[in-house]
C-alpha positions as CSV (number, residue, x, y, z in Angstrom):
1,M,5.6,-4.0,14.0
2,S,4.2,-4.2,10.4
3,A,1.5,-1.9,9.4
4,G,-0.2,-4.7,7.7
5,L,-0.8,-6.1,11.3
6,L,-1.9,-3.4,13.2
7,G,-4.6,-2.4,10.3
8,A,-6.0,-5.7,10.3
9,P,-7.9,-5.7,13.5
10,A,-9.7,-2.6,12.3
11,I,-10.4,-4.1,8.6
12,E,-11.7,-7.1,10.7
13,R,-14.1,-5.1,12.8
14,G,-15.5,-3.0,10.2
15,R,-13.3,0.1,10.5
16,T,-11.9,-0.5,6.8
17,G,-11.2,3.4,7.1
18,V,-8.9,3.5,10.0
19,G,-7.7,0.0,8.6
20,L,-6.7,1.5,5.2
21,G,-5.5,4.9,6.7
22,V,-3.0,2.6,9.3
23,V,-1.8,0.7,5.7
24,F,-1.4,3.4,3.4
25,G,-0.4,6.0,5.7
26,S,2.4,3.7,7.0
27,N,3.7,3.0,3.3
28,I,3.8,6.5,2.5
29,F,6.1,7.0,5.4
30,N,8.3,4.5,4.5
31,I,8.7,5.3,1.1
32,A,9.2,9.2,1.9
33,A,11.5,8.2,4.8
34,L,13.8,5.8,2.3
35,L,14.1,8.6,0.2
36,G,14.9,11.0,2.5
37,L,17.4,8.8,3.8
38,S,19.1,7.9,1.0
39,S,19.4,11.6,-0.5
40,V,20.9,12.9,2.9
41,V,23.3,9.9,2.3
42,A,24.4,10.1,-1.4
43,R,23.7,13.9,-0.9
44,K,21.7,13.3,-4.1
45,V,18.7,11.2,-5.9
46,R,18.1,10.9,-9.4
47,I,14.8,9.4,-10.5
48,R,14.1,8.7,-14.0
49,R,10.8,10.1,-14.9
50,R,9.9,6.8,-16.8
51,A,10.4,4.9,-13.5
52,L,8.6,6.8,-11.3
53,V,5.7,6.4,-14.1
54,V,5.8,2.7,-14.6
55,Q,6.1,2.0,-10.6
56,G,4.2,4.6,-9.3
57,G,1.4,3.7,-11.6
58,A,1.9,0.0,-10.5
59,A,1.8,1.0,-7.1
60,M,-1.4,3.1,-7.3
61,F,-3.6,0.5,-9.4
62,A,-2.1,-2.3,-6.6
63,T,-3.8,0.2,-4.0
64,V,-7.0,0.9,-6.1
65,V,-7.5,-3.0,-6.5
66,V,-7.2,-3.8,-2.8
67,S,-9.0,-0.6,-1.5
68,A,-12.1,-1.7,-3.9
69,L,-12.0,-5.5,-2.7
70,V,-11.4,-4.2,1.5
71,L,-14.1,-1.7,1.2
72,E,-16.1,-4.7,-0.9
73,W,-16.7,-2.2,-3.9
74,V,-15.9,-5.5,-6.0
75,Q,-16.2,-9.2,-5.0
76,P,-12.9,-11.3,-5.3
77,A,-12.9,-14.0,-8.8
78,S,-14.9,-16.9,-8.3
79,G,-12.8,-19.8,-6.8
80,A,-10.2,-17.2,-5.5
81,S,-9.4,-18.2,-1.8
82,P,-7.1,-15.9,1.1
83,T,-6.1,-18.7,2.4
84,G,-5.3,-20.8,-0.9
85,V,-7.5,-23.6,-0.2
């Protein structure tokens, strides 16, 4: 089951810390598991520093923006709708 599906009920009930913990914890585990499995299968994994910095930076930026929206530290732009309507 998706971490988003598991974390969404907690967020809807106002338990944003629990919901975010479920989502972020699941994502961290998935990344670590994929890298670990890849390294076991390939016996060696090379990651270029530039790729790690660019992709890691983009992931951290997205995490901060989504966290700020979920925790209501900032409001969505006017006219923005989560349903697209």
